[in-house]
N, CA, C and O atoms as a Tripos MOL2 file, in Angstrom:
@<TRIPOS>MOLECULE
protein
  276   275    69     0     0
PROTEIN
NO_CHARGES

@<TRIPOS>ATOM
      1 N          -5.7490  -28.0180   -3.3160 N.3       1 UNK1
      2 CA         -6.4350  -27.5820   -2.1180 C.3       1 UNK1
      3 C          -7.9410  -27.5490   -2.3400 C.2       1 UNK1
      4 O          -8.7160  -27.9280   -1.4610 O.2       1 UNK1
      5 N          -8.3540  -27.0850   -3.5360 N.am      2 UNK2
      6 CA         -9.7780  -27.0280   -3.8360 C.3       2 UNK2
      7 C         -10.3920  -28.4230   -3.8700 C.2       2 UNK2
      8 O         -11.5280  -28.6320   -3.4430 O.2       2 UNK2
      9 N          -9.6190  -29.3650   -4.3870 N.am      3 UNK3
     10 CA        -10.1270  -30.7330   -4.4700 C.3       3 UNK3
     11 C         -10.3310  -31.3070   -3.0720 C.2       3 UNK3
     12 O         -11.3170  -31.9990   -2.8200 O.2       3 UNK3
     13 N          -9.4150  -31.0250   -2.1800 N.am      4 UNK4
     14 CA         -9.5440  -31.5120   -0.8080 C.3       4 UNK4
     15 C         -10.7600  -30.9030   -0.1130 C.2       4 UNK4
     16 O         -11.5050  -31.6070    0.5690 O.2       4 UNK4
     17 N         -10.9610  -29.6060   -0.2830 N.am      5 UNK5
     18 CA        -12.1310  -28.9470    0.3110 C.3       5 UNK5
     19 C         -13.4120  -29.5150   -0.2850 C.2       5 UNK5
     20 O         -14.3800  -29.7640    0.4340 O.2       5 UNK5
     21 N         -13.4170  -29.7200   -1.6120 N.am      6 UNK6
     22 CA        -14.5880  -30.2980   -2.2630 C.3       6 UNK6
     23 C         -14.8690  -31.7000   -1.7340 C.2       6 UNK6
     24 O         -16.0220  -32.0540   -1.4890 O.2       6 UNK6
     25 N         -13.8120  -32.5010   -1.5560 N.am      7 UNK7
     26 CA        -13.9870  -33.8730   -1.0670 C.3       7 UNK7
     27 C         -14.5180  -33.8860    0.3680 C.2       7 UNK7
     28 O         -15.4070  -34.6720    0.6930 O.2       7 UNK7
     29 N         -13.9820  -33.0280    1.2150 N.am      8 UNK8
     30 CA        -14.4550  -32.9550    2.6060 C.3       8 UNK8
     31 C         -15.9100  -32.4990    2.6440 C.2       8 UNK8
     32 O         -16.7090  -33.0340    3.4130 O.2       8 UNK8
     33 N         -16.2580  -31.5110    1.8160 N.am      9 UNK9
     34 CA        -17.6500  -31.0520    1.7600 C.3       9 UNK9
     35 C         -18.5630  -32.1630    1.2710 C.2       9 UNK9
     36 O         -19.6730  -32.3270    1.7790 O.2       9 UNK9
     37 N         -18.1010  -32.9280    0.2870 N.am     10 UNK10
     38 CA        -18.9150  -34.0370   -0.2100 C.3      10 UNK10
     39 C         -19.0820  -35.1120    0.8710 C.2      10 UNK10
     40 O         -20.1640  -35.6810    1.0120 O.2      10 UNK10
     41 N         -18.0320  -35.3900    1.6240 N.am     11 UNK11
     42 CA        -18.1360  -36.3740    2.7090 C.3      11 UNK11
     43 C         -19.1290  -35.9160    3.7770 C.2      11 UNK11
     44 O         -19.9080  -36.7200    4.2880 O.2      11 UNK11
     45 N         -19.1010  -34.6430    4.1080 N.am     12 UNK12
     46 CA        -20.0600  -34.1170    5.0930 C.3      12 UNK12
     47 C         -21.4740  -34.2280    4.5370 C.2      12 UNK12
     48 O         -22.3920  -34.6170    5.2580 O.2      12 UNK12
     49 N         -21.6580  -33.8910    3.2690 N.am     13 UNK13
     50 CA        -22.9660  -34.0240    2.6480 C.3      13 UNK13
     51 C         -23.3950  -35.4850    2.6050 C.2      13 UNK13
     52 O         -24.5740  -35.7870    2.7900 O.2      13 UNK13
     53 N         -22.4620  -36.3860    2.3660 N.am     14 UNK14
     54 CA        -22.7790  -37.8190    2.3380 C.3      14 UNK14
     55 C         -23.2480  -38.3000    3.7070 C.2      14 UNK14
     56 O         -24.1500  -39.1320    3.8040 O.2      14 UNK14
     57 N         -22.6400  -37.7810    4.7500 N.am     15 UNK15
     58 CA        -23.0430  -38.1620    6.1050 C.3      15 UNK15
     59 C         -24.4160  -37.5850    6.4380 C.2      15 UNK15
     60 O         -25.2390  -38.2570    7.0590 O.2      15 UNK15
     61 N         -24.6630  -36.3440    6.0270 N.am     16 UNK16
     62 CA        -25.9260  -35.6960    6.3720 C.3      16 UNK16
     63 C         -27.0910  -36.1640    5.5010 C.2      16 UNK16
     64 O         -28.1910  -36.3930    6.0040 O.2      16 UNK16
     65 N         -26.8530  -36.3030    4.2090 N.am     17 UNK17
     66 CA        -27.9340  -36.6680    3.2950 C.3      17 UNK17
     67 C         -27.3360  -37.4510    2.1330 C.2      17 UNK17
     68 O         -26.9700  -36.8660    1.1130 O.2      17 UNK17
     69 N         -27.2340  -38.7630    2.2790 N.am     18 UNK18
     70 CA        -26.5400  -39.5600    1.2750 C.3      18 UNK18
     71 C         -27.2250  -39.5940   -0.0910 C.2      18 UNK18
     72 O         -26.5160  -39.6810   -1.0940 O.2      18 UNK18
     73 N         -28.5670  -39.5310   -0.2000 N.am     19 UNK19
     74 CA        -29.1290  -39.5140   -1.5610 C.3      19 UNK19
     75 C         -28.7490  -38.2540   -2.3510 C.2      19 UNK19
     76 O         -28.5020  -38.3170   -3.5550 O.2      19 UNK19
     77 N         -28.7060  -37.1250   -1.6640 N.am     20 UNK20
     78 CA        -28.3150  -35.8810   -2.3220 C.3      20 UNK20
     79 C         -26.8400  -35.9210   -2.7360 C.2      20 UNK20
     80 O         -26.4810  -35.4120   -3.7970 O.2      20 UNK20
     81 N         -26.0020  -36.5140   -1.9160 N.am     21 UNK21
     82 CA        -24.5760  -36.6230   -2.2450 C.3      21 UNK21
     83 C         -24.3660  -37.5250   -3.4540 C.2      21 UNK21
     84 O         -23.5460  -37.2210   -4.3210 O.2      21 UNK21
     85 N         -25.0940  -38.6240   -3.5170 N.am     22 UNK22
     86 CA        -24.9680  -39.5080   -4.6760 C.3      22 UNK22
     87 C         -25.5270  -38.8540   -5.9360 C.2      22 UNK22
     88 O         -24.9880  -39.0410   -7.0270 O.2      22 UNK22
     89 N         -26.6010  -38.0900   -5.7870 N.am     23 UNK23
     90 CA        -27.1550  -37.3670   -6.9290 C.3      23 UNK23
     91 C         -26.1490  -36.3310   -7.4380 C.2      23 UNK23
     92 O         -25.9830  -36.1640   -8.6460 O.2      23 UNK23
     93 N         -25.4870  -35.6430   -6.5230 N.am     24 UNK24
     94 CA        -24.4660  -34.6710   -6.9190 C.3      24 UNK24
     95 C         -23.3020  -35.3650   -7.6130 C.2      24 UNK24
     96 O         -22.7340  -34.8240   -8.5620 O.2      24 UNK24
     97 N         -22.9480  -36.5410   -7.1550 N.am     25 UNK25
     98 CA        -21.8580  -37.3010   -7.7580 C.3      25 UNK25
     99 C         -22.2020  -37.7380   -9.1770 C.2      25 UNK25
    100 O         -21.3290  -37.7790  -10.0440 O.2      25 UNK25
    101 N         -23.4630  -38.0620   -9.4160 N.am     26 UNK26
    102 CA        -23.8930  -38.4910  -10.7470 C.3      26 UNK26
    103 C         -24.0810  -37.2880  -11.6770 C.2      26 UNK26
    104 O         -23.7610  -37.3680  -12.8630 O.2      26 UNK26
    105 N         -24.5960  -36.1800  -11.1470 N.am     27 UNK27
    106 CA        -24.9020  -35.0300  -11.9900 C.3      27 UNK27
    107 C         -23.6870  -34.1620  -12.3130 C.2      27 UNK27
    108 O         -23.7300  -33.3900  -13.2700 O.2      27 UNK27
    109 N         -22.6190  -34.2680  -11.5490 N.am     28 UNK28
    110 CA        -21.4440  -33.4150  -11.7880 C.3      28 UNK28
    111 C         -20.8630  -33.5930  -13.1950 C.2      28 UNK28
    112 O         -20.5900  -32.5880  -13.8530 O.2      28 UNK28
    113 N         -20.6610  -34.8160  -13.6880 N.am     29 UNK29
    114 CA        -20.1520  -34.9460  -15.0670 C.3      29 UNK29
    115 C         -21.1380  -34.4390  -16.1090 C.2      29 UNK29
    116 O         -20.7270  -33.9180  -17.1460 O.2      29 UNK29
    117 N         -22.4280  -34.5840  -15.8500 N.am     30 UNK30
    118 CA        -23.4220  -34.1010  -16.8010 C.3      30 UNK30
    119 C         -23.4170  -32.5790  -16.8750 C.2      30 UNK30
    120 O         -23.5390  -32.0100  -17.9600 O.2      30 UNK30
    121 N         -23.2770  -31.9210  -15.7390 N.am     31 UNK31
    122 CA        -23.1970  -30.4580  -15.7210 C.3      31 UNK31
    123 C         -21.9400  -30.0040  -16.4450 C.2      31 UNK31
    124 O         -21.9670  -29.0010  -17.1580 O.2      31 UNK31
    125 N         -20.8470  -30.7220  -16.2730 N.am     32 UNK32
    126 CA        -19.6030  -30.3800  -16.9600 C.3      32 UNK32
    127 C         -19.7760  -30.5050  -18.4750 C.2      32 UNK32
    128 O         -19.3020  -29.6530  -19.2260 O.2      32 UNK32
    129 N         -20.4500  -31.5630  -18.9240 N.am     33 UNK33
    130 CA        -20.6770  -31.7440  -20.3560 C.3      33 UNK33
    131 C         -21.5760  -30.6540  -20.9370 C.2      33 UNK33
    132 O         -21.3570  -30.1990  -22.0600 O.2      33 UNK33
    133 N         -22.5780  -30.2380  -20.1810 N.am     34 UNK34
    134 CA        -23.4750  -29.1830  -20.6540 C.3      34 UNK34
    135 C         -22.7500  -27.8420  -20.7020 C.2      34 UNK34
    136 O         -23.0440  -27.0180  -21.5680 O.2      34 UNK34
    137 N         -21.8190  -27.6100  -19.8010 N.am     35 UNK35
    138 CA        -21.1180  -26.3270  -19.7680 C.3      35 UNK35
    139 C         -20.0240  -26.2100  -20.8230 C.2      35 UNK35
    140 O         -19.5220  -25.1080  -21.0490 O.2      35 UNK35
    141 N         -19.6390  -27.2880  -21.4690 N.am     36 UNK36
    142 CA        -18.5840  -27.2160  -22.4820 C.3      36 UNK36
    143 C         -18.9280  -26.2850  -23.6500 C.2      36 UNK36
    144 O         -18.0810  -25.4760  -24.0300 O.2      36 UNK36
    145 N         -20.1220  -26.3580  -24.2340 N.am     37 UNK37
    146 CA        -20.4190  -25.4090  -25.3200 C.3      37 UNK37
    147 C         -20.3800  -23.9520  -24.8650 C.2      37 UNK37
    148 O         -19.9760  -23.0760  -25.6300 O.2      37 UNK37
    149 N         -20.7920  -23.6900  -23.6370 N.am     38 UNK38
    150 CA        -20.7540  -22.3240  -23.1210 C.3      38 UNK38
    151 C         -19.3080  -21.8510  -23.0170 C.2      38 UNK38
    152 O         -19.0080  -20.7000  -23.3350 O.2      38 UNK38
    153 N         -18.4200  -22.7220  -22.5770 N.am     39 UNK39
    154 CA        -17.0050  -22.3550  -22.4980 C.3      39 UNK39
    155 C         -16.4250  -22.0940  -23.8780 C.2      39 UNK39
    156 O         -15.6440  -21.1600  -24.0610 O.2      39 UNK39
    157 N         -16.8050  -22.9210  -24.8550 N.am     40 UNK40
    158 CA        -16.3030  -22.7170  -26.2160 C.3      40 UNK40
    159 C         -16.7940  -21.3990  -26.7990 C.2      40 UNK40
    160 O         -16.0410  -20.7060  -27.4830 O.2      40 UNK40
    161 N         -18.0440  -21.0480  -26.5360 N.am     41 UNK41
    162 CA        -18.5700  -19.7580  -26.9980 C.3      41 UNK41
    163 C         -17.8090  -18.6210  -26.3360 C.2      41 UNK41
    164 O         -17.4730  -17.6370  -26.9960 O.2      41 UNK41
    165 N         -17.5280  -18.7420  -25.0280 N.am     42 UNK42
    166 CA        -16.7740  -17.7010  -24.3220 C.3      42 UNK42
    167 C         -15.3810  -17.5460  -24.9160 C.2      42 UNK42
    168 O         -14.9060  -16.4220  -25.0810 O.2      42 UNK42
    169 N         -14.7260  -18.6370  -25.2350 N.am     43 UNK43
    170 CA        -13.3890  -18.5700  -25.8190 C.3      43 UNK43
    171 C         -13.4390  -17.8880  -27.1800 C.2      43 UNK43
    172 O         -12.5760  -17.0680  -27.4940 O.2      43 UNK43
    173 N         -14.4470  -18.2220  -27.9940 N.am     44 UNK44
    174 CA        -14.5690  -17.5930  -29.3160 C.3      44 UNK44
    175 C         -14.8580  -16.1040  -29.2160 C.2      44 UNK44
    176 O         -14.2910  -15.3180  -29.9740 O.2      44 UNK44
    177 N         -15.7200  -15.7040  -28.3060 N.am     45 UNK45
    178 CA        -16.0290  -14.2810  -28.1320 C.3      45 UNK45
    179 C         -14.7990  -13.5270  -27.6410 C.2      45 UNK45
    180 O         -14.5160  -12.4230  -28.1070 O.2      45 UNK45
    181 N         -14.0740  -14.1190  -26.7060 N.am     46 UNK46
    182 CA        -12.8560  -13.4910  -26.2030 C.3      46 UNK46
    183 C         -11.8310  -13.3210  -27.3270 C.2      46 UNK46
    184 O         -11.1820  -12.2790  -27.4240 O.2      46 UNK46
    185 N         -11.6870  -14.3350  -28.1660 N.am     47 UNK47
    186 CA        -10.7480  -14.2480  -29.2850 C.3      47 UNK47
    187 C         -11.1860  -13.1910  -30.2820 C.2      47 UNK47
    188 O         -10.3470  -12.4740  -30.8280 O.2      47 UNK47
    189 N         -12.4880  -13.0810  -30.5310 N.am     48 UNK48
    190 CA        -12.9770  -12.0660  -31.4670 C.3      48 UNK48
    191 C         -12.6960  -10.6600  -30.9350 C.2      48 UNK48
    192 O         -12.2760   -9.7870  -31.6950 O.2      48 UNK48
    193 N         -12.9200  -10.4340  -29.6480 N.am     49 UNK49
    194 CA        -12.6300   -9.1210  -29.0710 C.3      49 UNK49
    195 C         -11.1280   -8.8270  -29.0880 C.2      49 UNK49
    196 O         -10.7240   -7.6840  -29.3020 O.2      49 UNK49
    197 N         -10.3070   -9.8410  -28.8660 N.am     50 UNK50
    198 CA         -8.8580   -9.6350  -28.9280 C.3      50 UNK50
    199 C          -8.4260   -9.2780  -30.3500 C.2      50 UNK50
    200 O          -7.5360   -8.4490  -30.5410 O.2      50 UNK50
    201 N          -9.0530   -9.9000  -31.3430 N.am     51 UNK51
    202 CA         -8.7430   -9.5800  -32.7300 C.3      51 UNK51
    203 C          -9.1430   -8.1450  -33.0640 C.2      51 UNK51
    204 O          -8.3700   -7.4140  -33.6840 O.2      51 UNK51
    205 N         -10.3360   -7.7410  -32.6610 N.am     52 UNK52
    206 CA        -10.7860   -6.3720  -32.9180 C.3      52 UNK52
    207 C          -9.8700   -5.3700  -32.2190 C.2      52 UNK52
    208 O          -9.5230   -4.3390  -32.7960 O.2      52 UNK52
    209 N          -9.4790   -5.6650  -30.9890 N.am     53 UNK53
    210 CA         -8.5870   -4.7650  -30.2510 C.3      53 UNK53
    211 C          -7.2360   -4.6500  -30.9490 C.2      53 UNK53
    212 O          -6.6900   -3.5540  -31.0700 O.2      53 UNK53
    213 N          -6.7000   -5.7720  -31.4040 N.am     54 UNK54
    214 CA         -5.3930   -5.7210  -32.0590 C.3      54 UNK54
    215 C          -5.4640   -4.9780  -33.3890 C.2      54 UNK54
    216 O          -4.5230   -4.2750  -33.7560 O.2      54 UNK54
    217 N          -6.5750   -5.1270  -34.1130 N.am     55 UNK55
    218 CA         -6.7180   -4.3990  -35.3810 C.3      55 UNK55
    219 C          -6.8560   -2.9030  -35.1200 C.2      55 UNK55
    220 O          -6.2920   -2.0920  -35.8560 O.2      55 UNK55
    221 N          -7.5990   -2.5300  -34.0810 N.am     56 UNK56
    222 CA         -7.7780   -1.1130  -33.7790 C.3      56 UNK56
    223 C          -6.4930   -0.4640  -33.2610 C.2      56 UNK56
    224 O          -6.2620    0.7210  -33.4980 O.2      56 UNK56
    225 N          -5.6700   -1.2160  -32.5670 N.am     57 UNK57
    226 CA         -4.4440   -0.6550  -32.0170 C.3      57 UNK57
    227 C          -3.2330   -0.8120  -32.9370 C.2      57 UNK57
    228 O          -2.1350   -0.3690  -32.6000 O.2      57 UNK57
    229 N          -3.4310   -1.4420  -34.0970 N.am     58 UNK58
    230 CA         -2.3110   -1.6610  -35.0120 C.3      58 UNK58
    231 C          -1.6680   -0.3540  -35.4910 C.2      58 UNK58
    232 O          -0.4400   -0.2630  -35.4940 O.2      58 UNK58
    233 N          -2.4430    0.6590  -35.8940 N.am     59 UNK59
    234 CA         -1.7750    1.9030  -36.3340 C.3      59 UNK59
    235 C          -0.9140    2.5300  -35.2410 C.2      59 UNK59
    236 O           0.1730    3.0310  -35.5280 O.2      59 UNK59
    237 N          -1.3730    2.5110  -34.0160 N.am     60 UNK60
    238 CA         -0.5840    3.0910  -32.9270 C.3      60 UNK60
    239 C           0.6980    2.2910  -32.7020 C.2      60 UNK60
    240 O           1.7540    2.8640  -32.4360 O.2      60 UNK60
    241 N           0.6000    0.9900  -32.8070 N.am     61 UNK61
    242 CA          1.8080    0.1770  -32.6090 C.3      61 UNK61
    243 C           2.7990    0.3670  -33.7540 C.2      61 UNK61
    244 O           4.0120    0.3340  -33.5450 O.2      61 UNK61
    245 N           2.2860    0.5620  -34.9420 N.am     62 UNK62
    246 CA          3.1890    0.8200  -36.0730 C.3      62 UNK62
    247 C           3.9160    2.1520  -35.9250 C.2      62 UNK62
    248 O           5.0350    2.3100  -36.4140 O.2      62 UNK62
    249 N           3.2840    3.1060  -35.2530 N.am     63 UNK63
    250 CA          3.9040    4.4070  -35.0160 C.3      63 UNK63
    251 C           4.8240    4.4120  -33.8030 C.2      63 UNK63
    252 O           5.4360    5.4360  -33.5000 O.2      63 UNK63
    253 N           4.9340    3.2840  -33.1020 N.am     64 UNK64
    254 CA          5.8950    3.1810  -32.0290 C.3      64 UNK64
    255 C           5.3450    3.2930  -30.6320 C.2      64 UNK64
    256 O           6.1170    3.3570  -29.6760 O.2      64 UNK64
    257 N           4.0350    3.3190  -30.4780 N.am     65 UNK65
    258 CA          3.4420    3.4120  -29.1280 C.3      65 UNK65
    259 C           3.6100    2.0870  -28.4140 C.2      65 UNK65
    260 O           3.3270    1.0250  -28.9670 O.2      65 UNK65
    261 N           4.0780    2.1650  -27.1700 N.am     66 UNK66
    262 CA          4.1920    0.9960  -26.3170 C.3      66 UNK66
    263 C           3.4260    1.2780  -25.0250 C.2      66 UNK66
    264 O           3.6640    2.3030  -24.3850 O.2      66 UNK66
    265 N           2.5180    0.3970  -24.6320 N.am     67 UNK67
    266 CA          1.7640    0.6360  -23.3860 C.3      67 UNK67
    267 C           2.6900    0.6260  -22.1830 C.2      67 UNK67
    268 O           3.6780   -0.1080  -22.1500 O.2      67 UNK67
    269 N           2.3570    1.4530  -21.1900 N.am     68 UNK68
    270 CA          3.1460    1.5250  -19.9500 C.3      68 UNK68
    271 C           2.9520    0.2470  -19.1500 C.2      68 UNK68
    272 O           1.8510   -0.2990  -19.0850 O.2      68 UNK68
    273 N           4.0290   -0.2180  -18.5440 N.am     69 UNK69
    274 CA          3.9530   -1.4570  -17.7670 C.3      69 UNK69
    275 C           3.7310   -1.1800  -16.3080 C.2      69 UNK69
    276 O           3.6430   -2.1130  -15.5090 O.2      69 UNK69
@<TRIPOS>BOND
     1     1     2 1
     2     2     3 1
     3     3     4 2
     4     3     5 am
     5     5     6 1
     6     6     7 1
     7     7     8 2
     8     7     9 am
     9     9    10 1
    10    10    11 1
    11    11    12 2
    12    11    13 am
    13    13    14 1
    14    14    15 1
    15    15    16 2
    16    15    17 am
    17    17    18 1
    18    18    19 1
    19    19    20 2
    20    19    21 am
    21    21    22 1
    22    22    23 1
    23    23    24 2
    24    23    25 am
    25    25    26 1
    26    26    27 1
    27    27    28 2
    28    27    29 am
    29    29    30 1
    30    30    31 1
    31    31    32 2
    32    31    33 am
    33    33    34 1
    34    34    35 1
    35    35    36 2
    36    35    37 am
    37    37    38 1
    38    38    39 1
    39    39    40 2
    40    39    41 am
    41    41    42 1
    42    42    43 1
    43    43    44 2
    44    43    45 am
    45    45    46 1
    46    46    47 1
    47    47    48 2
    48    47    49 am
    49    49    50 1
    50    50    51 1
    51    51    52 2
    52    51    53 am
    53    53    54 1
    54    54    55 1
    55    55    56 2
    56    55    57 am
    57    57    58 1
    58    58    59 1
    59    59    60 2
    60    59    61 am
    61    61    62 1
    62    62    63 1
    63    63    64 2
    64    63    65 am
    65    65    66 1
    66    66    67 1
    67    67    68 2
    68    67    69 am
    69    69    70 1
    70    70    71 1
    71    71    72 2
    72    71    73 am
    73    73    74 1
    74    74    75 1
    75    75    76 2
    76    75    77 am
    77    77    78 1
    78    78    79 1
    79    79    80 2
    80    79    81 am
    81    81    82 1
    82    82    83 1
    83    83    84 2
    84    83    85 am
    85    85    86 1
    86    86    87 1
    87    87    88 2
    88    87    89 am
    89    89    90 1
    90    90    91 1
    91    91    92 2
    92    91    93 am
    93    93    94 1
    94    94    95 1
    95    95    96 2
    96    95    97 am
    97    97    98 1
    98    98    99 1
    99    99   100 2
   100    99   101 am
   101   101   102 1
   102   102   103 1
   103   103   104 2
   104   103   105 am
   105   105   106 1
   106   106   107 1
   107   107   108 2
   108   107   109 am
   109   109   110 1
   110   110   111 1
   111   111   112 2
   112   111   113 am
   113   113   114 1
   114   114   115 1
   115   115   116 2
   116   115   117 am
   117   117   118 1
   118   118   119 1
   119   119   120 2
   120   119   121 am
   121   121   122 1
   122   122   123 1
   123   123   124 2
   124   123   125 am
   125   125   126 1
   126   126   127 1
   127   127   128 2
   128   127   129 am
   129   129   130 1
   130   130   131 1
   131   131   132 2
   132   131   133 am
   133   133   134 1
   134   134   135 1
   135   135   136 2
   136   135   137 am
   137   137   138 1
   138   138   139 1
   139   139   140 2
   140   139   141 am
   141   141   142 1
   142   142   143 1
   143   143   144 2
   144   143   145 am
   145   145   146 1
   146   146   147 1
   147   147   148 2
   148   147   149 am
   149   149   150 1
   150   150   151 1
   151   151   152 2
   152   151   153 am
   153   153   154 1
   154   154   155 1
   155   155   156 2
   156   155   157 am
   157   157   158 1
   158   158   159 1
   159   159   160 2
   160   159   161 am
   161   161   162 1
   162   162   163 1
   163   163   164 2
   164   163   165 am
   165   165   166 1
   166   166   167 1
   167   167   168 2
   168   167   169 am
   169   169   170 1
   170   170   171 1
   171   171   172 2
   172   171   173 am
   173   173   174 1
   174   174   175 1
   175   175   176 2
   176   175   177 am
   177   177   178 1
   178   178   179 1
   179   179   180 2
   180   179   181 am
   181   181   182 1
   182   182   183 1
   183   183   184 2
   184   183   185 am
   185   185   186 1
   186   186   187 1
   187   187   188 2
   188   187   189 am
   189   189   190 1
   190   190   191 1
   191   191   192 2
   192   191   193 am
   193   193   194 1
   194   194   195 1
   195   195   196 2
   196   195   197 am
   197   197   198 1
   198   198   199 1
   199   199   200 2
   200   199   201 am
   201   201   202 1
   202   202   203 1
   203   203   204 2
   204   203   205 am
   205   205   206 1
   206   206   207 1
   207   207   208 2
   208   207   209 am
   209   209   210 1
   210   210   211 1
   211   211   212 2
   212   211   213 am
   213   213   214 1
   214   214   215 1
   215   215   216 2
   216   215   217 am
   217   217   218 1
   218   218   219 1
   219   219   220 2
   220   219   221 am
   221   221   222 1
   222   222   223 1
   223   223   224 2
   224   223   225 am
   225   225   226 1
   226   226   227 1
   227   227   228 2
   228   227   229 am
   229   229   230 1
   230   230   231 1
   231   231   232 2
   232   231   233 am
   233   233   234 1
   234   234   235 1
   235   235   236 2
   236   235   237 am
   237   237   238 1
   238   238   239 1
   239   239   240 2
   240   239   241 am
   241   241   242 1
   242   242   243 1
   243   243   244 2
   244   243   245 am
   245   245   246 1
   246   246   247 1
   247   247   248 2
   248   247   249 am
   249   249   250 1
   250   250   251 1
   251   251   252 2
   252   251   253 am
   253   253   254 1
   254   254   255 1
   255   255   256 2
   256   255   257 am
   257   257   258 1
   258   258   259 1
   259   259   260 2
   260   259   261 am
   261   261   262 1
   262   262   263 1
   263   263   264 2
   264   263   265 am
   265   265   266 1
   266   266   267 1
   267   267   268 2
   268   267   269 am
   269   269   270 1
   270   270   271 1
   271   271   272 2
   272   271   273 am
   273   273   274 1
   274   274   275 1
   275   275   276 2
@<TRIPOS>SUBSTRUCTURE
     1 UNK1         2 RESIDUE 1 A UNK
     2 UNK2         6 RESIDUE 1 A UNK
     3 UNK3        10 RESIDUE 1 A UNK
     4 UNK4        14 RESIDUE 1 A UNK
     5 UNK5        18 RESIDUE 1 A UNK
     6 UNK6        22 RESIDUE 1 A UNK
     7 UNK7        26 RESIDUE 1 A UNK
     8 UNK8        30 RESIDUE 1 A UNK
     9 UNK9        34 RESIDUE 1 A UNK
    10 UNK10       38 RESIDUE 1 A UNK
    11 UNK11       42 RESIDUE 1 A UNK
    12 UNK12       46 RESIDUE 1 A UNK
    13 UNK13       50 RESIDUE 1 A UNK
    14 UNK14       54 RESIDUE 1 A UNK
    15 UNK15       58 RESIDUE 1 A UNK
    16 UNK16       62 RESIDUE 1 A UNK
    17 UNK17       66 RESIDUE 1 A UNK
    18 UNK18       70 RESIDUE 1 A UNK
    19 UNK19       74 RESIDUE 1 A UNK
    20 UNK20       78 RESIDUE 1 A UNK
    21 UNK21       82 RESIDUE 1 A UNK
    22 UNK22       86 RESIDUE 1 A UNK
    23 UNK23       90 RESIDUE 1 A UNK
    24 UNK24       94 RESIDUE 1 A UNK
    25 UNK25       98 RESIDUE 1 A UNK
    26 UNK26      102 RESIDUE 1 A UNK
    27 UNK27      106 RESIDUE 1 A UNK
    28 UNK28      110 RESIDUE 1 A UNK
    29 UNK29      114 RESIDUE 1 A UNK
    30 UNK30      118 RESIDUE 1 A UNK
    31 UNK31      122 RESIDUE 1 A UNK
    32 UNK32      126 RESIDUE 1 A UNK
    33 UNK33      130 RESIDUE 1 A UNK
    34 UNK34      134 RESIDUE 1 A UNK
    35 UNK35      138 RESIDUE 1 A UNK
    36 UNK36      142 RESIDUE 1 A UNK
    37 UNK37      146 RESIDUE 1 A UNK
    38 UNK38      150 RESIDUE 1 A UNK
    39 UNK39      154 RESIDUE 1 A UNK
    40 UNK40      158 RESIDUE 1 A UNK
    41 UNK41      162 RESIDUE 1 A UNK
    42 UNK42      166 RESIDUE 1 A UNK
    43 UNK43      170 RESIDUE 1 A UNK
    44 UNK44      174 RESIDUE 1 A UNK
    45 UNK45      178 RESIDUE 1 A UNK
    46 UNK46      182 RESIDUE 1 A UNK
    47 UNK47      186 RESIDUE 1 A UNK
    48 UNK48      190 RESIDUE 1 A UNK
    49 UNK49      194 RESIDUE 1 A UNK
    50 UNK50      198 RESIDUE 1 A UNK
    51 UNK51      202 RESIDUE 1 A UNK
    52 UNK52      206 RESIDUE 1 A UNK
    53 UNK53      210 RESIDUE 1 A UNK
    54 UNK54      214 RESIDUE 1 A UNK
    55 UNK55      218 RESIDUE 1 A UNK
    56 UNK56      222 RESIDUE 1 A UNK
    57 UNK57      226 RESIDUE 1 A UNK
    58 UNK58      230 RESIDUE 1 A UNK
    59 UNK59      234 RESIDUE 1 A UNK
    60 UNK60      238 RESIDUE 1 A UNK
    61 UNK61      242 RESIDUE 1 A UNK
    62 UNK62      246 RESIDUE 1 A UNK
    63 UNK63      250 RESIDUE 1 A UNK
    64 UNK64      254 RESIDUE 1 A UNK
    65 UNK65      258 RESIDUE 1 A UNK
    66 UNK66      262 RESIDUE 1 A UNK
    67 UNK67      266 RESIDUE 1 A UNK
    68 UNK68      270 RESIDUE 1 A UNK
    69 UNK69      274 RESIDUE 1 A UNK
């Protein structure tokens, strides 16, 4: 559904201002490539926080604590 909305928006932009639409079409892969390192950093930070959380909660889990669902 998102792809269809994006395509319709791009078609409207192409009709209204075709140079801007073509520029967006060319720059989209470049923006995706630039954002990859940021995503990798986010994944590493998230994993580090999950590790710290699991280490801090390990004694409670060993004693039998189970979080409420």
